[in-house]
Backbone as CSV, one residue per row, in Angstrom:
resi,resn,N_x,N_y,N_z,CA_x,CA_y,CA_z,C_x,C_y,C_z
1,UNK,9.349,-84.084,-31.357,10.251,-85.201,-31.472,9.797,-86.065,-32.643
2,UNK,10.739,-86.562,-33.424,10.442,-87.447,-34.546,10.766,-88.880,-34.141
3,UNK,9.935,-89.803,-34.598,10.119,-91.206,-34.271,10.376,-92.007,-35.530
4,UNK,11.253,-93.005,-35.450,11.463,-93.930,-36.549,10.391,-95.000,-36.500
5,UNK,9.792,-95.310,-37.632,8.708,-96.278,-37.711,9.206,-97.521,-38.446
6,UNK,9.002,-98.729,-37.888,9.419,-99.937,-38.594,8.421,-100.322,-39.682
7,UNK,8.962,-100.811,-40.800,8.121,-101.268,-41.899,8.736,-102.486,-42.564
8,UNK,7.877,-103.296,-43.191,8.314,-104.522,-43.863,8.618,-104.234,-45.326
9,UNK,9.771,-104.695,-45.812,10.168,-104.504,-47.201,9.308,-105.399,-48.095
10,UNK,8.643,-104.767,-49.086,7.803,-105.525,-50.006,8.330,-105.474,-51.445
11,UNK,9.292,-104.599,-51.721,9.896,-104.508,-53.051,11.219,-103.769,-52.947
12,UNK,12.120,-104.069,-53.891,13.410,-103.394,-53.944,13.677,-102.995,-55.391
13,UNK,14.177,-101.767,-55.550,14.519,-101.243,-56.875,15.771,-100.385,-56.710
14,UNK,16.924,-100.934,-57.099,18.175,-100.196,-56.932,18.480,-99.953,-55.467
15,UNK,18.685,-98.681,-55.111,18.963,-98.311,-53.715,17.703,-97.890,-52.974
16,UNK,16.549,-98.308,-53.475,15.272,-97.972,-52.861,14.558,-99.256,-52.434
17,UNK,13.916,-99.208,-51.290,13.103,-100.322,-50.811,11.704,-99.783,-50.513
18,UNK,10.711,-100.486,-51.010,9.323,-100.115,-50.711,8.928,-100.868,-49.452
19,UNK,8.538,-100.103,-48.421,8.156,-100.713,-47.152,6.681,-100.498,-46.884
20,UNK,6.116,-101.512,-46.265,4.716,-101.453,-45.848,4.699,-100.965,-44.407
21,UNK,4.185,-99.770,-44.218,4.041,-99.186,-42.891,2.606,-99.420,-42.428
22,UNK,2.289,-99.161,-41.174,0.943,-99.452,-40.687,-0.193,-98.793,-41.477
23,UNK,0.030,-97.612,-42.012,-1.076,-96.924,-42.681,-0.831,-96.617,-44.156
24,UNK,0.326,-96.985,-44.698,0.621,-96.744,-46.116,1.930,-97.434,-46.513
25,UNK,2.229,-97.399,-47.799,3.516,-97.903,-48.298,4.374,-96.701,-48.665
26,UNK,5.694,-96.882,-48.558,6.602,-95.758,-48.740,7.932,-96.271,-49.294
27,UNK,8.526,-95.533,-50.218,9.856,-95.876,-50.738,10.916,-95.219,-49.861
28,UNK,11.920,-96.009,-49.479,13.016,-95.525,-48.641,14.348,-95.695,-49.347
29,UNK,15.255,-94.764,-49.104,16.629,-94.869,-49.573,17.370,-95.798,-48.606
30,UNK,17.957,-96.874,-49.124,18.657,-97.831,-48.267,20.176,-97.759,-48.447
31,UNK,20.656,-96.781,-49.195,22.084,-96.706,-49.514,22.972,-96.458,-48.288
32,UNK,22.425,-95.949,-47.208,23.226,-95.684,-46.009,23.410,-96.925,-45.136
33,UNK,22.681,-97.997,-45.428,22.785,-99.210,-44.614,24.000,-100.033,-45.019
34,UNK,24.674,-100.621,-44.036,25.823,-101.494,-44.297,25.378,-102.907,-44.688
35,UNK,24.141,-103.262,-44.325,23.640,-104.605,-44.574,22.870,-104.677,-45.888
36,UNK,22.849,-105.856,-46.492,22.035,-106.091,-47.675,20.576,-106.172,-47.252
37,UNK,19.708,-105.538,-48.014,18.280,-105.523,-47.718,17.568,-106.424,-48.721
38,UNK,16.639,-107.251,-48.215,15.872,-108.115,-49.101,14.395,-108.050,-48.731
39,UNK,13.554,-108.468,-49.665,12.108,-108.508,-49.421,11.855,-109.371,-48.185
40,UNK,11.004,-108.871,-47.297,10.686,-109.563,-46.049,11.422,-109.005,-44.847
41,UNK,12.508,-108.257,-45.078,13.224,-107.613,-43.973,12.371,-106.493,-43.388
42,UNK,12.702,-106.106,-42.177,12.065,-104.957,-41.532,13.102,-103.850,-41.382
43,UNK,12.695,-102.644,-41.763,13.582,-101.487,-41.678,12.962,-100.429,-40.783
44,UNK,13.813,-99.737,-40.070,13.384,-98.591,-39.288,13.471,-97.376,-40.202
45,UNK,12.339,-96.723,-40.412,12.254,-95.613,-41.362,12.199,-94.280,-40.634
46,UNK,12.976,-93.340,-41.165,12.905,-91.964,-40.692,12.849,-91.091,-41.934
47,UNK,11.720,-90.429,-42.125,11.448,-89.648,-43.322,11.599,-90.555,-44.545
48,UNK,12.493,-90.271,-45.455,12.646,-91.078,-46.678,13.871,-91.978,-46.638
49,UNK,14.389,-92.268,-45.450,15.630,-93.013,-45.316,15.468,-94.196,-44.366
50,UNK,16.045,-95.324,-44.740,16.127,-96.470,-43.834,17.336,-96.237,-42.932
51,UNK,17.126,-96.257,-41.629,18.218,-95.960,-40.707,18.766,-97.198,-40.008
52,UNK,18.017,-98.305,-40.080,18.462,-99.513,-39.404,17.600,-100.683,-39.851
53,UNK,18.186,-101.857,-39.831,17.447,-103.089,-40.065,17.078,-103.642,-38.692
54,UNK,15.826,-104.092,-38.520,15.381,-104.618,-37.231,14.742,-105.987,-37.434
55,UNK,14.668,-106.753,-36.365,14.045,-108.074,-36.433,12.525,-107.912,-36.467
56,UNK,11.815,-108.926,-36.955,10.344,-108.861,-36.930,9.805,-108.644,-35.510
57,UNK,10.449,-109.273,-34.530,10.021,-109.108,-33.137,10.208,-107.657,-32.675
58,UNK,11.360,-107.051,-33.005,11.595,-105.648,-32.639,10.563,-104.739,-33.305
59,UNK,10.231,-105.025,-34.557,9.236,-104.213,-35.272,7.884,-104.298,-34.570
60,UNK,7.445,-105.518,-34.233,6.154,-105.691,-33.549,6.137,-104.970,-32.210
61,UNK,7.213,-105.137,-31.436,7.285,-104.507,-30.115,7.245,-102.979,-30.228
62,UNK,7.972,-102.433,-31.193,7.995,-100.981,-31.379,6.622,-100.458,-31.764
63,UNK,5.959,-101.122,-32.711,4.624,-100.687,-33.129,3.622,-100.784,-31.987
64,UNK,3.738,-101.821,-31.168,2.855,-101.969,-30.010,3.071,-100.825,-29.025
65,UNK,4.321,-100.473,-28.767,4.619,-99.368,-27.851,4.085,-98.038,-28.378
66,UNK,4.215,-97.799,-29.696,3.671,-96.576,-30.288,2.167,-96.493,-30.057
67,UNK,1.489,-97.603,-30.317,0.032,-97.613,-30.170,-0.376,-97.423,-28.711
68,UNK,0.349,-98.045,-27.776,0.047,-97.901,-26.351,0.273,-96.464,-25.888
69,UNK,1.217,-95.784,-26.516,1.515,-94.409,-26.164,0.578,-93.396,-26.828
70,UNK,-0.364,-93.901,-27.608,-1.322,-93.020,-28.240,-0.869,-92.443,-29.568
71,UNK,0.244,-92.938,-30.105,0.747,-92.457,-31.399,-0.012,-93.139,-32.514
72,UNK,-0.270,-92.420,-33.560,-0.894,-92.988,-34.754,0.197,-93.324,-35.735
73,UNK,0.338,-94.600,-36.051,1.369,-95.037,-37.000,0.735,-95.720,-38.181
């Protein structure tokens, strides 16, 4: 099973957003999102694509659940 990991947007370049994930930074394609993405937003990442924008609280809760479940993020 694949899991979407939330990350904080730290840079934007065209249709790409650089997100800070728990263990590295990664560029994501944001062109599939209906919402405008800005630095400081949190995105749910799946492979190289942003699949959803989430609140900071949702991001924290998701990362906490991953860690409690023994997942390395």
